[in-house]
CHARMM internal coordinates of N, CA and C (Angstrom, degrees):
IC EDIT
DIST 1 N 1 CA 1.4490
DIST 1 CA 1 C 1.5309
ANGL 1 N 1 CA 1 C 108.07
DIST 1 C 2 N 1.3051
ANGL 1 CA 1 C 2 N 115.52
DIHE 1 N 1 CA 1 C 2 N 127.61
DIST 2 N 2 CA 1.4340
ANGL 1 C 2 N 2 CA 120.33
DIHE 1 CA 1 C 2 N 2 CA -179.20
DIST 2 CA 2 C 1.5380
ANGL 2 N 2 CA 2 C 109.40
DIHE 1 C 2 N 2 CA 2 C -101.60
DIST 2 C 3 N 1.3012
ANGL 2 CA 2 C 3 N 116.05
DIHE 2 N 2 CA 2 C 3 N 140.00
DIST 3 N 3 CA 1.4624
ANGL 2 C 3 N 3 CA 121.26
DIHE 2 CA 2 C 3 N 3 CA 176.91
DIST 3 CA 3 C 1.5262
ANGL 3 N 3 CA 3 C 109.37
DIHE 2 C 3 N 3 CA 3 C -89.12
DIST 3 C 4 N 1.2810
ANGL 3 CA 3 C 4 N 116.25
DIHE 3 N 3 CA 3 C 4 N 134.56
DIST 4 N 4 CA 1.4560
ANGL 3 C 4 N 4 CA 120.82
DIHE 3 CA 3 C 4 N 4 CA 178.20
DIST 4 CA 4 C 1.5220
ANGL 4 N 4 CA 4 C 109.19
DIHE 3 C 4 N 4 CA 4 C -109.43
DIST 4 C 5 N 1.2597
ANGL 4 CA 4 C 5 N 114.91
DIHE 4 N 4 CA 4 C 5 N 133.70
DIST 5 N 5 CA 1.4568
ANGL 4 C 5 N 5 CA 120.44
DIHE 4 CA 4 C 5 N 5 CA 179.70
DIST 5 CA 5 C 1.5212
ANGL 5 N 5 CA 5 C 109.20
DIHE 4 C 5 N 5 CA 5 C -104.48
DIST 5 C 6 N 1.2812
ANGL 5 CA 5 C 6 N 116.71
DIHE 5 N 5 CA 5 C 6 N 126.88
DIST 6 N 6 CA 1.4606
ANGL 5 C 6 N 6 CA 120.70
DIHE 5 CA 5 C 6 N 6 CA 179.67
DIST 6 CA 6 C 1.5026
ANGL 6 N 6 CA 6 C 110.00
DIHE 5 C 6 N 6 CA 6 C -87.32
DIST 6 C 7 N 1.2785
ANGL 6 CA 6 C 7 N 116.87
DIHE 6 N 6 CA 6 C 7 N 119.24
DIST 7 N 7 CA 1.4572
ANGL 6 C 7 N 7 CA 122.05
DIHE 6 CA 6 C 7 N 7 CA 177.60
DIST 7 CA 7 C 1.5197
ANGL 7 N 7 CA 7 C 107.27
DIHE 6 C 7 N 7 CA 7 C -109.63
DIST 7 C 8 N 1.3021
ANGL 7 CA 7 C 8 N 115.47
DIHE 7 N 7 CA 7 C 8 N 91.15
DIST 8 N 8 CA 1.4561
ANGL 7 C 8 N 8 CA 120.54
DIHE 7 CA 7 C 8 N 8 CA -179.16
DIST 8 CA 8 C 1.5349
ANGL 8 N 8 CA 8 C 107.71
DIHE 7 C 8 N 8 CA 8 C -111.60
DIST 8 C 9 N 1.3114
ANGL 8 CA 8 C 9 N 115.28
DIHE 8 N 8 CA 8 C 9 N 93.47
DIST 9 N 9 CA 1.4505
ANGL 8 C 9 N 9 CA 118.77
DIHE 8 CA 8 C 9 N 9 CA -174.10
DIST 9 CA 9 C 1.5538
ANGL 9 N 9 CA 9 C 111.03
DIHE 8 C 9 N 9 CA 9 C -102.96
DIST 9 C 10 N 1.3063
ANGL 9 CA 9 C 10 N 118.14
DIHE 9 N 9 CA 9 C 10 N 12.33
DIST 10 N 10 CA 1.4556
ANGL 9 C 10 N 10 CA 119.33
DIHE 9 CA 9 C 10 N 10 CA -179.98
DIST 10 CA 10 C 1.4869
ANGL 10 N 10 CA 10 C 110.22
DIHE 9 C 10 N 10 CA 10 C -77.65
DIST 10 C 11 N 1.3319
ANGL 10 CA 10 C 11 N 115.12
DIHE 10 N 10 CA 10 C 11 N 162.34
DIST 11 N 11 CA 1.4894
ANGL 10 C 11 N 11 CA 121.10
DIHE 10 CA 10 C 11 N 11 CA -179.61
DIST 11 CA 11 C 1.5265
ANGL 11 N 11 CA 11 C 110.03
DIHE 10 C 11 N 11 CA 11 C -64.98
DIST 11 C 12 N 1.3163
ANGL 11 CA 11 C 12 N 116.39
DIHE 11 N 11 CA 11 C 12 N -41.84
DIST 12 N 12 CA 1.4735
ANGL 11 C 12 N 12 CA 120.07
DIHE 11 CA 11 C 12 N 12 CA -179.85
DIST 12 CA 12 C 1.5288
ANGL 12 N 12 CA 12 C 111.00
DIHE 11 C 12 N 12 CA 12 C -63.59
DIST 12 C 13 N 1.3150
ANGL 12 CA 12 C 13 N 116.07
DIHE 12 N 12 CA 12 C 13 N -38.54
DIST 13 N 13 CA 1.4524
ANGL 12 C 13 N 13 CA 119.94
DIHE 12 CA 12 C 13 N 13 CA 179.02
DIST 13 CA 13 C 1.5157
ANGL 13 N 13 CA 13 C 112.35
DIHE 12 C 13 N 13 CA 13 C -65.04
DIST 13 C 14 N 1.3472
ANGL 13 CA 13 C 14 N 115.59
DIHE 13 N 13 CA 13 C 14 N -36.01
DIST 14 N 14 CA 1.4820
ANGL 13 C 14 N 14 CA 118.97
DIHE 13 CA 13 C 14 N 14 CA -178.81
DIST 14 CA 14 C 1.5103
ANGL 14 N 14 CA 14 C 110.81
DIHE 13 C 14 N 14 CA 14 C -76.46
DIST 14 C 15 N 1.3118
ANGL 14 CA 14 C 15 N 117.65
DIHE 14 N 14 CA 14 C 15 N -30.50
DIST 15 N 15 CA 1.4889
ANGL 14 C 15 N 15 CA 119.52
DIHE 14 CA 14 C 15 N 15 CA -174.59
DIST 15 CA 15 C 1.5346
ANGL 15 N 15 CA 15 C 111.90
DIHE 14 C 15 N 15 CA 15 C -97.49
DIST 15 C 16 N 1.2906
ANGL 15 CA 15 C 16 N 119.76
DIHE 15 N 15 CA 15 C 16 N -1.58
DIST 16 N 16 CA 1.4465
ANGL 15 C 16 N 16 CA 121.02
DIHE 15 CA 15 C 16 N 16 CA -175.99
DIST 16 CA 16 C 1.5348
ANGL 16 N 16 CA 16 C 111.91
DIHE 15 C 16 N 16 CA 16 C -61.14
DIST 16 C 17 N 1.3006
ANGL 16 CA 16 C 17 N 118.80
DIHE 16 N 16 CA 16 C 17 N -45.80
DIST 17 N 17 CA 1.4606
ANGL 16 C 17 N 17 CA 122.24
DIHE 16 CA 16 C 17 N 17 CA -179.35
DIST 17 CA 17 C 1.5347
ANGL 17 N 17 CA 17 C 112.68
DIHE 16 C 17 N 17 CA 17 C -64.67
DIST 17 C 18 N 1.3240
ANGL 17 CA 17 C 18 N 118.90
DIHE 17 N 17 CA 17 C 18 N -52.09
DIST 18 N 18 CA 1.4649
ANGL 17 C 18 N 18 CA 118.95
DIHE 17 CA 17 C 18 N 18 CA 179.61
DIST 18 CA 18 C 1.5361
ANGL 18 N 18 CA 18 C 111.93
DIHE 17 C 18 N 18 CA 18 C -64.01
DIST 18 C 19 N 1.3446
ANGL 18 CA 18 C 19 N 117.58
DIHE 18 N 18 CA 18 C 19 N -36.76
DIST 19 N 19 CA 1.4592
ANGL 18 C 19 N 19 CA 118.94
DIHE 18 CA 18 C 19 N 19 CA 178.65
DIST 19 CA 19 C 1.5115
ANGL 19 N 19 CA 19 C 112.16
DIHE 18 C 19 N 19 CA 19 C -64.92
DIST 19 C 20 N 1.3130
ANGL 19 CA 19 C 20 N 117.05
DIHE 19 N 19 CA 19 C 20 N -37.76
DIST 20 N 20 CA 1.4570
ANGL 19 C 20 N 20 CA 120.38
DIHE 19 CA 19 C 20 N 20 CA 177.83
DIST 20 CA 20 C 1.5388
ANGL 20 N 20 CA 20 C 110.79
DIHE 19 C 20 N 20 CA 20 C -66.12
DIST 20 C 21 N 1.3103
ANGL 20 CA 20 C 21 N 116.93
DIHE 20 N 20 CA 20 C 21 N -39.31
DIST 21 N 21 CA 1.4648
ANGL 20 C 21 N 21 CA 121.23
DIHE 20 CA 20 C 21 N 21 CA 179.22
DIST 21 CA 21 C 1.5299
ANGL 21 N 21 CA 21 C 110.80
DIHE 20 C 21 N 21 CA 21 C -66.05
DIST 21 C 22 N 1.3419
ANGL 21 CA 21 C 22 N 116.30
DIHE 21 N 21 CA 21 C 22 N -44.12
DIST 22 N 22 CA 1.4627
ANGL 21 C 22 N 22 CA 119.94
DIHE 21 CA 21 C 22 N 22 CA -179.30
DIST 22 CA 22 C 1.5232
ANGL 22 N 22 CA 22 C 110.67
DIHE 21 C 22 N 22 CA 22 C -66.93
DIST 22 C 23 N 1.3498
ANGL 22 CA 22 C 23 N 116.42
DIHE 22 N 22 CA 22 C 23 N -40.41
DIST 23 N 23 CA 1.4799
ANGL 22 C 23 N 23 CA 119.79
DIHE 22 CA 22 C 23 N 23 CA 176.74
DIST 23 CA 23 C 1.5266
ANGL 23 N 23 CA 23 C 111.16
DIHE 22 C 23 N 23 CA 23 C -62.18
DIST 23 C 24 N 1.3119
ANGL 23 CA 23 C 24 N 116.97
DIHE 23 N 23 CA 23 C 24 N -42.51
DIST 24 N 24 CA 1.4782
ANGL 23 C 24 N 24 CA 121.12
DIHE 23 CA 23 C 24 N 24 CA 179.95
DIST 24 CA 24 C 1.5277
ANGL 24 N 24 CA 24 C 110.37
DIHE 23 C 24 N 24 CA 24 C -63.82
DIST 24 C 25 N 1.3150
ANGL 24 CA 24 C 25 N 117.02
DIHE 24 N 24 CA 24 C 25 N -41.77
DIST 25 N 25 CA 1.4616
ANGL 24 C 25 N 25 CA 120.70
DIHE 24 CA 24 C 25 N 25 CA 179.80
DIST 25 CA 25 C 1.5412
ANGL 25 N 25 CA 25 C 110.31
DIHE 24 C 25 N 25 CA 25 C -66.13
DIST 25 C 26 N 1.3343
ANGL 25 CA 25 C 26 N 115.89
DIHE 25 N 25 CA 25 C 26 N -41.06
DIST 26 N 26 CA 1.4827
ANGL 25 C 26 N 26 CA 119.15
DIHE 25 CA 25 C 26 N 26 CA 179.37
DIST 26 CA 26 C 1.5296
ANGL 26 N 26 CA 26 C 111.71
DIHE 25 C 26 N 26 CA 26 C -65.88
DIST 26 C 27 N 1.3309
ANGL 26 CA 26 C 27 N 117.22
DIHE 26 N 26 CA 26 C 27 N -37.22
DIST 27 N 27 CA 1.4640
ANGL 26 C 27 N 27 CA 120.50
DIHE 26 CA 26 C 27 N 27 CA 178.58
DIST 27 CA 27 C 1.5342
ANGL 27 N 27 CA 27 C 109.57
DIHE 26 C 27 N 27 CA 27 C -65.59
DIST 27 C 28 N 1.3085
ANGL 27 CA 27 C 28 N 116.99
DIHE 27 N 27 CA 27 C 28 N -41.62
DIST 28 N 28 CA 1.4794
ANGL 27 C 28 N 28 CA 119.76
DIHE 27 CA 27 C 28 N 28 CA 178.42
DIST 28 CA 28 C 1.5259
ANGL 28 N 28 CA 28 C 110.82
DIHE 27 C 28 N 28 CA 28 C -66.30
DIST 28 C 29 N 1.3277
ANGL 28 CA 28 C 29 N 117.68
DIHE 28 N 28 CA 28 C 29 N -39.90
DIST 29 N 29 CA 1.4649
ANGL 28 C 29 N 29 CA 121.64
DIHE 28 CA 28 C 29 N 29 CA -179.11
DIST 29 CA 29 C 1.5176
ANGL 29 N 29 CA 29 C 110.21
DIHE 28 C 29 N 29 CA 29 C -66.18
DIST 29 C 30 N 1.3325
ANGL 29 CA 29 C 30 N 118.05
DIHE 29 N 29 CA 29 C 30 N -43.30
DIST 30 N 30 CA 1.4689
ANGL 29 C 30 N 30 CA 121.60
DIHE 29 CA 29 C 30 N 30 CA -179.55
DIST 30 CA 30 C 1.5338
ANGL 30 N 30 CA 30 C 109.14
DIHE 29 C 30 N 30 CA 30 C -65.77
DIST 30 C 31 N 1.3321
ANGL 30 CA 30 C 31 N 117.69
DIHE 30 N 30 CA 30 C 31 N -41.25
DIST 31 N 31 CA 1.4396
ANGL 30 C 31 N 31 CA 122.39
DIHE 30 CA 30 C 31 N 31 CA 177.18
DIST 31 CA 31 C 1.5183
ANGL 31 N 31 CA 31 C 111.43
DIHE 30 C 31 N 31 CA 31 C -61.96
DIST 31 C 32 N 1.3183
ANGL 31 CA 31 C 32 N 118.59
DIHE 31 N 31 CA 31 C 32 N -41.32
DIST 32 N 32 CA 1.4555
ANGL 31 C 32 N 32 CA 122.85
DIHE 31 CA 31 C 32 N 32 CA 178.87
DIST 32 CA 32 C 1.5381
ANGL 32 N 32 CA 32 C 110.77
DIHE 31 C 32 N 32 CA 32 C -63.72
DIST 32 C 33 N 1.3363
ANGL 32 CA 32 C 33 N 115.33
DIHE 32 N 32 CA 32 C 33 N -44.15
DIST 33 N 33 CA 1.4834
ANGL 32 C 33 N 33 CA 118.97
DIHE 32 CA 32 C 33 N 33 CA 179.40
DIST 33 CA 33 C 1.5371
ANGL 33 N 33 CA 33 C 110.21
DIHE 32 C 33 N 33 CA 33 C -65.52
DIST 33 C 34 N 1.3308
ANGL 33 CA 33 C 34 N 116.76
DIHE 33 N 33 CA 33 C 34 N -38.62
DIST 34 N 34 CA 1.4692
ANGL 33 C 34 N 34 CA 118.88
DIHE 33 CA 33 C 34 N 34 CA 179.00
DIST 34 CA 34 C 1.5102
ANGL 34 N 34 CA 34 C 111.25
DIHE 33 C 34 N 34 CA 34 C -65.33
DIST 34 C 35 N 1.3448
ANGL 34 CA 34 C 35 N 118.58
DIHE 34 N 34 CA 34 C 35 N -43.45
DIST 35 N 35 CA 1.4304
ANGL 34 C 35 N 35 CA 121.20
DIHE 34 CA 34 C 35 N 35 CA 179.78
DIST 35 CA 35 C 1.5076
ANGL 35 N 35 CA 35 C 110.68
DIHE 34 C 35 N 35 CA 35 C -65.90
DIST 35 C 36 N 1.3342
ANGL 35 CA 35 C 36 N 117.60
DIHE 35 N 35 CA 35 C 36 N -41.45
DIST 36 N 36 CA 1.4478
ANGL 35 C 36 N 36 CA 121.08
DIHE 35 CA 35 C 36 N 36 CA 177.81
DIST 36 CA 36 C 1.5077
ANGL 36 N 36 CA 36 C 112.67
DIHE 35 C 36 N 36 CA 36 C -63.69
DIST 36 C 37 N 1.3332
ANGL 36 CA 36 C 37 N 117.46
DIHE 36 N 36 CA 36 C 37 N -35.68
DIST 37 N 37 CA 1.4576
ANGL 36 C 37 N 37 CA 122.09
DIHE 36 CA 36 C 37 N 37 CA 177.95
DIST 37 CA 37 C 1.5157
ANGL 37 N 37 CA 37 C 112.50
DIHE 36 C 37 N 37 CA 37 C -72.71
DIST 37 C 38 N 1.2955
ANGL 37 CA 37 C 38 N 117.57
DIHE 37 N 37 CA 37 C 38 N -25.81
DIST 38 N 38 CA 1.4676
ANGL 37 C 38 N 38 CA 119.19
DIHE 37 CA 37 C 38 N 38 CA -176.98
DIST 38 CA 38 C 1.5422
ANGL 38 N 38 CA 38 C 112.97
DIHE 37 C 38 N 38 CA 38 C -86.04
DIST 38 C 39 N 1.3292
ANGL 38 CA 38 C 39 N 117.09
DIHE 38 N 38 CA 38 C 39 N -11.62
DIST 39 N 39 CA 1.4647
ANGL 38 C 39 N 39 CA 120.81
DIHE 38 CA 38 C 39 N 39 CA 177.06
DIST 39 CA 39 C 1.5413
ANGL 39 N 39 CA 39 C 108.38
DIHE 38 C 39 N 39 CA 39 C -75.75
DIST 39 C 40 N 1.3163
ANGL 39 CA 39 C 40 N 115.48
DIHE 39 N 39 CA 39 C 40 N 132.36
DIST 40 N 40 CA 1.4834
ANGL 39 C 40 N 40 CA 120.12
DIHE 39 CA 39 C 40 N 40 CA -178.96
DIST 40 CA 40 C 1.5188
ANGL 40 N 40 CA 40 C 108.14
DIHE 39 C 40 N 40 CA 40 C -96.54
DIST 40 C 41 N 1.3134
ANGL 40 CA 40 C 41 N 116.11
DIHE 40 N 40 CA 40 C 41 N 97.47
DIST 41 N 41 CA 1.4492
ANGL 40 C 41 N 41 CA 121.13
DIHE 40 CA 40 C 41 N 41 CA 179.52
DIST 41 CA 41 C 1.5233
ANGL 41 N 41 CA 41 C 108.78
DIHE 40 C 41 N 41 CA 41 C -78.63
DIST 41 C 42 N 1.3399
ANGL 41 CA 41 C 42 N 117.88
DIHE 41 N 41 CA 41 C 42 N 138.22
DIST 42 N 42 CA 1.4840
ANGL 41 C 42 N 42 CA 119.61
DIHE 41 CA 41 C 42 N 42 CA 178.97
DIST 42 CA 42 C 1.5303
ANGL 42 N 42 CA 42 C 111.21
DIHE 41 C 42 N 42 CA 42 C -72.24
DIST 42 C 43 N 1.3007
ANGL 42 CA 42 C 43 N 113.99
DIHE 42 N 42 CA 42 C 43 N 146.78
DIST 43 N 43 CA 1.4736
ANGL 42 C 43 N 43 CA 119.00
DIHE 42 CA 42 C 43 N 43 CA 177.97
DIST 43 CA 43 C 1.5234
ANGL 43 N 43 CA 43 C 109.59
DIHE 42 C 43 N 43 CA 43 C -75.45
DIST 43 C 44 N 1.3095
ANGL 43 CA 43 C 44 N 117.81
DIHE 43 N 43 CA 43 C 44 N 145.97
DIST 44 N 44 CA 1.4569
ANGL 43 C 44 N 44 CA 118.69
DIHE 43 CA 43 C 44 N 44 CA 179.81
DIST 44 CA 44 C 1.5372
ANGL 44 N 44 CA 44 C 110.21
DIHE 43 C 44 N 44 CA 44 C -69.18
DIST 44 C 45 N 1.3340
ANGL 44 CA 44 C 45 N 115.11
DIHE 44 N 44 CA 44 C 45 N 136.19
DIST 45 N 45 CA 1.4598
ANGL 44 C 45 N 45 CA 118.49
DIHE 44 CA 44 C 45 N 45 CA -177.75
DIST 45 CA 45 C 1.5267
ANGL 45 N 45 CA 45 C 112.91
DIHE 44 C 45 N 45 CA 45 C -105.49
DIST 45 C 46 N 1.3196
ANGL 45 CA 45 C 46 N 117.86
DIHE 45 N 45 CA 45 C 46 N -0.61
DIST 46 N 46 CA 1.4327
ANGL 45 C 46 N 46 CA 121.44
DIHE 45 CA 45 C 46 N 46 CA 177.88
DIST 46 CA 46 C 1.5318
ANGL 46 N 46 CA 46 C 109.12
DIHE 45 C 46 N 46 CA 46 C -93.70
DIST 46 C 47 N 1.3149
ANGL 46 CA 46 C 47 N 116.84
DIHE 46 N 46 CA 46 C 47 N 126.44
DIST 47 N 47 CA 1.4495
ANGL 46 C 47 N 47 CA 120.79
DIHE 46 CA 46 C 47 N 47 CA 179.71
DIST 47 CA 47 C 1.5338
ANGL 47 N 47 CA 47 C 108.86
DIHE 46 C 47 N 47 CA 47 C -83.57
DIST 47 C 48 N 1.2787
ANGL 47 CA 47 C 48 N 116.05
DIHE 47 N 47 CA 47 C 48 N 127.75
DIST 48 N 48 CA 1.4674
ANGL 47 C 48 N 48 CA 122.68
DIHE 47 CA 47 C 48 N 48 CA -179.82
DIST 48 CA 48 C 1.5113
ANGL 48 N 48 CA 48 C 109.56
DIHE 47 C 48 N 48 CA 48 C -100.61
DIST 48 C 49 N 1.2913
ANGL 48 CA 48 C 49 N 114.72
DIHE 48 N 48 CA 48 C 49 N 120.62
DIST 49 N 49 CA 1.4634
ANGL 48 C 49 N 49 CA 120.18
DIHE 48 CA 48 C 49 N 49 CA -179.09
DIST 49 CA 49 C 1.5030
ANGL 49 N 49 CA 49 C 109.20
DIHE 48 C 49 N 49 CA 49 C -138.20
DIST 49 C 50 N 1.3173
ANGL 49 CA 49 C 50 N 115.63
DIHE 49 N 49 CA 49 C 50 N 128.75
DIST 50 N 50 CA 1.4648
ANGL 49 C 50 N 50 CA 119.76
DIHE 49 CA 49 C 50 N 50 CA 178.68
DIST 50 CA 50 C 1.5166
ANGL 50 N 50 CA 50 C 107.77
DIHE 49 C 50 N 50 CA 50 C -125.29
DIST 50 C 51 N 1.3102
ANGL 50 CA 50 C 51 N 116.27
DIHE 50 N 50 CA 50 C 51 N 130.37
DIST 51 N 51 CA 1.4706
ANGL 50 C 51 N 51 CA 120.56
DIHE 50 CA 50 C 51 N 51 CA 179.92
DIST 51 CA 51 C 1.5080
ANGL 51 N 51 CA 51 C 107.71
DIHE 50 C 51 N 51 CA 51 C -92.89
DIST 51 C 52 N 1.3228
ANGL 51 CA 51 C 52 N 115.44
DIHE 51 N 51 CA 51 C 52 N 124.39
DIST 52 N 52 CA 1.4529
ANGL 51 C 52 N 52 CA 122.08
DIHE 51 CA 51 C 52 N 52 CA 179.83
DIST 52 CA 52 C 1.5379
ANGL 52 N 52 CA 52 C 107.97
DIHE 51 C 52 N 52 CA 52 C -105.38
DIST 52 C 53 N 1.3191
ANGL 52 CA 52 C 53 N 119.08
DIHE 52 N 52 CA 52 C 53 N 124.08
DIST 53 N 53 CA 1.4550
ANGL 52 C 53 N 53 CA 120.26
DIHE 52 CA 52 C 53 N 53 CA -179.46
DIST 53 CA 53 C 1.5283
ANGL 53 N 53 CA 53 C 111.01
DIHE 52 C 53 N 53 CA 53 C -68.14
DIST 53 C 54 N 1.3535
ANGL 53 CA 53 C 54 N 115.88
DIHE 53 N 53 CA 53 C 54 N 153.51
DIST 54 N 54 CA 1.4556
ANGL 53 C 54 N 54 CA 121.17
DIHE 53 CA 53 C 54 N 54 CA -177.09
DIST 54 CA 54 C 1.5337
ANGL 54 N 54 CA 54 C 112.75
DIHE 53 C 54 N 54 CA 54 C -68.30
DIST 54 C 55 N 1.3149
ANGL 54 CA 54 C 55 N 117.59
DIHE 54 N 54 CA 54 C 55 N -20.50
DIST 55 N 55 CA 1.4595
ANGL 54 C 55 N 55 CA 118.16
DIHE 54 CA 54 C 55 N 55 CA -176.87
DIST 55 CA 55 C 1.5364
ANGL 55 N 55 CA 55 C 112.28
DIHE 54 C 55 N 55 CA 55 C -70.55
DIST 55 C 56 N 1.3340
ANGL 55 CA 55 C 56 N 117.73
DIHE 55 N 55 CA 55 C 56 N -14.68
DIST 56 N 56 CA 1.4759
ANGL 55 C 56 N 56 CA 120.00
DIHE 55 CA 55 C 56 N 56 CA 177.71
DIST 56 CA 56 C 1.5352
ANGL 56 N 56 CA 56 C 113.17
DIHE 55 C 56 N 56 CA 56 C -82.87
DIST 56 C 57 N 1.3294
ANGL 56 CA 56 C 57 N 116.84
DIHE 56 N 56 CA 56 C 57 N -12.19
DIST 57 N 57 CA 1.4568
ANGL 56 C 57 N 57 CA 120.14
DIHE 56 CA 56 C 57 N 57 CA -179.62
DIST 57 CA 57 C 1.5047
ANGL 57 N 57 CA 57 C 110.47
DIHE 56 C 57 N 57 CA 57 C -89.23
DIST 57 C 58 N 1.3452
ANGL 57 CA 57 C 58 N 116.29
DIHE 57 N 57 CA 57 C 58 N 144.06
DIST 58 N 58 CA 1.4598
ANGL 57 C 58 N 58 CA 122.23
DIHE 57 CA 57 C 58 N 58 CA 175.70
DIST 58 CA 58 C 1.5246
ANGL 58 N 58 CA 58 C 107.21
DIHE 57 C 58 N 58 CA 58 C -118.02
DIST 58 C 59 N 1.3063
ANGL 58 CA 58 C 59 N 115.97
DIHE 58 N 58 CA 58 C 59 N 139.44
DIST 59 N 59 CA 1.4649
ANGL 58 C 59 N 59 CA 121.47
DIHE 58 CA 58 C 59 N 59 CA 178.89
DIST 59 CA 59 C 1.5119
ANGL 59 N 59 CA 59 C 107.85
DIHE 58 C 59 N 59 CA 59 C -91.20
DIST 59 C 60 N 1.3331
ANGL 59 CA 59 C 60 N 114.97
DIHE 59 N 59 CA 59 C 60 N 122.38
DIST 60 N 60 CA 1.4686
ANGL 59 C 60 N 60 CA 121.64
DIHE 59 CA 59 C 60 N 60 CA -179.98
DIST 60 CA 60 C 1.5207
ANGL 60 N 60 CA 60 C 108.30
DIHE 59 C 60 N 60 CA 60 C -112.05
DIST 60 C 61 N 1.3612
ANGL 60 CA 60 C 61 N 115.12
DIHE 60 N 60 CA 60 C 61 N 123.99
DIST 61 N 61 CA 1.4646
ANGL 60 C 61 N 61 CA 120.17
DIHE 60 CA 60 C 61 N 61 CA -179.35
DIST 61 CA 61 C 1.4996
ANGL 61 N 61 CA 61 C 109.62
DIHE 60 C 61 N 61 CA 61 C -110.70
END
COOR INIT
IC SEED 1 N 1 CA 1 C
IC BUILD
């Protein structure tokens, strides 16, 4: 049995692994954003109101 050594010195050969990883991560990220956007979150029904006293305001002329 003879061992064969792969000599792949081309640019595409060197970048194939990282490009596949980046593509896979981008596909997962786009899928996550799509799923998150398709969820219908309910609107808040509690009204938030805070009374701020007048002494905290400064008049600027």
